[in-house]
C-alpha positions as CSV (number, residue, x, y, z in Angstrom):
1,X,5.5,30.9,10.2
2,X,5.0,27.1,10.1
3,X,3.6,25.6,6.8
4,X,0.8,23.2,7.3
5,X,-0.1,20.0,5.4
6,X,-2.6,17.2,6.1
7,X,-3.1,13.4,5.8
8,X,-5.3,12.2,3.0
9,X,-6.0,9.2,5.1
10,X,-5.1,8.9,8.8
11,X,-5.2,5.3,9.8
12,X,-6.1,3.9,13.3
13,X,-4.4,1.1,15.2
14,X,-7.3,-1.1,14.4
15,X,-7.0,-0.5,10.7
16,X,-3.2,-1.1,11.0
17,X,-3.8,-4.4,12.8
18,X,-6.4,-5.5,10.2
19,X,-3.9,-4.6,7.4
20,X,-1.1,-6.6,9.0
21,X,-3.0,-9.9,9.2
22,X,-2.9,-10.8,5.5
23,X,0.6,-9.2,5.1
24,X,2.6,-12.4,5.7
25,X,0.8,-14.4,3.1
26,X,1.0,-11.5,0.7
27,X,4.8,-11.3,1.1
28,X,5.0,-15.0,0.3
29,X,2.9,-14.5,-2.9
30,X,5.1,-11.6,-4.0
31,X,8.3,-13.5,-3.4
32,X,7.0,-16.4,-5.5
33,X,6.1,-13.8,-8.2
34,X,9.6,-12.5,-8.2
35,X,10.8,-15.9,-9.3
36,X,8.0,-16.7,-11.8
37,X,7.2,-13.1,-13.0
38,X,3.7,-14.2,-13.7
39,X,2.8,-10.6,-13.1
40,X,5.4,-8.2,-14.6
41,X,7.4,-6.3,-11.9
42,X,6.5,-3.0,-13.7
43,X,2.8,-3.8,-13.3
44,X,3.3,-4.6,-9.6
45,X,5.1,-1.2,-9.2
46,X,2.2,0.6,-11.0
47,X,-0.2,-1.0,-8.6
48,X,1.9,0.2,-5.7
49,X,2.1,3.7,-7.1
50,X,-1.7,3.8,-7.5
51,X,-2.2,2.8,-3.8
52,X,0.4,5.4,-2.7
53,X,-1.3,8.1,-4.7
54,X,-4.6,7.5,-3.0
55,X,-3.0,7.5,0.5
56,X,-0.6,10.4,-0.2
57,X,2.4,8.9,1.6
58,X,5.4,11.2,0.8
59,X,7.9,8.7,2.1
60,X,6.4,5.9,0.0
61,X,6.1,8.1,-3.1
62,X,9.8,8.9,-2.8
63,X,10.9,5.2,-2.3
64,X,8.6,3.9,-5.0
65,X,9.6,6.5,-7.5
66,X,13.2,5.3,-7.2
67,X,12.1,1.6,-7.5
68,X,9.9,2.4,-10.5
69,X,12.8,4.2,-12.2
70,X,15.0,1.2,-11.5
71,X,12.4,-1.0,-13.2
72,X,12.4,1.2,-16.3
73,X,9.3,3.3,-15.8
74,X,9.6,6.8,-17.2
75,X,9.5,9.9,-14.9
76,X,6.4,11.1,-16.7
77,X,4.6,7.8,-16.1
78,X,5.5,7.8,-12.4
79,X,4.4,11.4,-12.0
80,X,1.2,10.5,-13.8
81,X,0.5,7.7,-11.4
82,X,1.4,9.8,-8.3
83,X,-0.7,12.7,-9.7
84,X,-3.8,10.5,-10.1
85,X,-3.7,10.7,-13.9
86,X,-5.0,7.7,-15.9
87,X,-3.0,8.8,-19.0
88,X,-0.4,6.0,-18.4
89,X,-2.7,3.2,-17.4
90,X,-2.5,0.4,-19.8
91,X,-5.9,-1.0,-20.9
92,X,-4.9,-4.5,-19.8
93,X,-4.0,-3.2,-16.3
94,X,-6.9,-0.8,-15.9
95,X,-9.2,-3.1,-13.9
96,X,-6.3,-4.0,-11.5
97,X,-5.4,-0.3,-11.1
98,X,-9.0,0.6,-10.3
99,X,-9.1,-2.3,-7.8
100,X,-5.9,-1.0,-6.1
101,X,-7.3,2.6,-5.9
102,X,-10.6,1.3,-4.6
103,X,-9.0,-0.8,-2.0
104,X,-7.0,2.2,-0.7
105,X,-10.0,4.6,-0.9
106,X,-11.9,2.1,1.3
107,X,-9.0,2.0,3.7
108,X,-8.2,-1.7,3.1
109,X,-11.7,-3.1,3.3
110,X,-11.8,-6.2,1.1
111,X,-14.8,-6.4,-1.2
112,X,-15.2,-10.0,-2.5
113,X,-17.2,-9.0,-5.6
114,X,-14.4,-6.7,-6.8
115,X,-11.9,-9.4,-6.2
116,X,-14.1,-11.9,-8.2
117,X,-14.0,-9.4,-11.1
118,X,-10.1,-9.5,-10.9
119,X,-10.2,-13.3,-11.0
120,X,-12.4,-13.2,-14.0
121,X,-10.1,-10.7,-15.8
122,X,-6.7,-12.1,-14.8
123,X,-7.2,-15.6,-13.4
124,X,-6.8,-16.7,-9.8
125,X,-3.0,-16.7,-9.7
126,X,-2.5,-13.3,-11.2
127,X,-5.4,-11.9,-9.1
128,X,-3.7,-13.2,-5.9
129,X,-0.5,-11.4,-6.9
130,X,-2.4,-8.2,-7.6
131,X,-4.2,-8.4,-4.2
132,X,-0.9,-9.1,-2.5
133,X,0.8,-6.1,-4.1
134,X,-2.0,-3.8,-3.0
135,X,-2.0,-5.3,0.6
136,X,1.8,-4.9,1.0
137,X,1.6,-1.3,-0.2
138,X,-1.2,-0.5,2.2
139,X,0.9,-1.6,5.1
140,X,3.8,0.4,3.8
141,X,1.6,3.4,3.5
142,X,0.1,3.0,7.0
143,X,3.7,2.9,8.4
144,X,5.0,5.6,6.1
145,X,2.3,8.2,6.6
146,X,3.2,9.0,10.3
147,X,6.9,8.9,9.5
148,X,6.3,11.3,6.6
149,X,4.4,13.6,9.0
150,X,7.2,13.3,11.6
151,X,9.9,14.2,9.1
152,X,7.8,17.1,7.8
153,X,7.3,18.3,11.4
154,X,11.0,18.4,12.0
155,X,11.3,20.5,8.8
156,X,8.8,23.0,10.1
157,X,5.8,21.8,8.1
158,X,3.4,20.0,10.4
159,X,0.3,18.1,9.4
160,X,-2.8,19.8,10.6
161,X,-4.7,16.6,11.3
162,X,-1.8,15.0,13.2
163,X,0.0,15.2,16.5
164,X,3.5,14.4,17.7
165,X,1.9,11.7,19.9
166,X,0.1,10.1,16.9
167,X,3.3,10.2,14.8
168,X,5.5,8.6,17.5
169,X,2.8,6.1,18.5
170,X,2.1,4.9,15.0
171,X,5.9,4.8,14.4
172,X,6.3,2.5,17.4
173,X,3.1,0.5,16.7
174,X,4.8,-2.0,14.3
175,X,7.1,-3.2,17.1
176,X,4.0,-4.3,19.1
177,X,1.5,-5.1,16.4
178,X,3.7,-7.3,14.2
179,X,4.5,-9.9,16.9
180,X,0.9,-9.9,18.0
181,X,-0.5,-10.4,14.5
182,X,2.1,-13.2,13.9
183,X,0.7,-15.0,17.0
184,X,-2.8,-14.2,15.8
185,X,-2.1,-15.8,12.4
186,X,-0.4,-18.8,14.1
187,X,-3.3,-19.4,16.4
188,X,-5.8,-19.0,13.5
189,X,-3.9,-21.6,11.5
190,X,-3.8,-24.0,14.5
191,X,-7.6,-23.9,14.9
192,X,-8.1,-24.1,11.2
193,X,-9.5,-20.6,10.5
């Protein structure tokens, strides 16, 4: 008998495309933060774990568990974040964690009022790093979810709300969408949008 699992969120190509557009700027912001550490790397990792918990990406959970351990987070804290517990949420990080979870719950839809609240709490530079962390993790989850399903399928545990065509199609989508979104960004920059 085949075991069955399911996606918490199953993203479309349109959602993937929309998530990729701000990715390149987000990567630059995170690279700059690695040098300045304006936002602590453990805080960034907790944000990423919070997004991954909402999306339920097995591949990302595994990868970010290892990254979090390397940064010094405890196994209990990591399990708490991936289990949806607020037990390990630091009070000074709570608003950002809620923002990250809301962003993932709403499938990457940007809500300006929520971001304005982040700016009020953390200032514009730290809020930009928080948003960049969440956006990068969303793209990682959108890519990781179908890969997780495909790996699971080969182990005899298919996702009930998936298909082999979806898993392969979304797995190949980055090879098409990344160059297209790069051109999109370049053209938008050229015309000043």
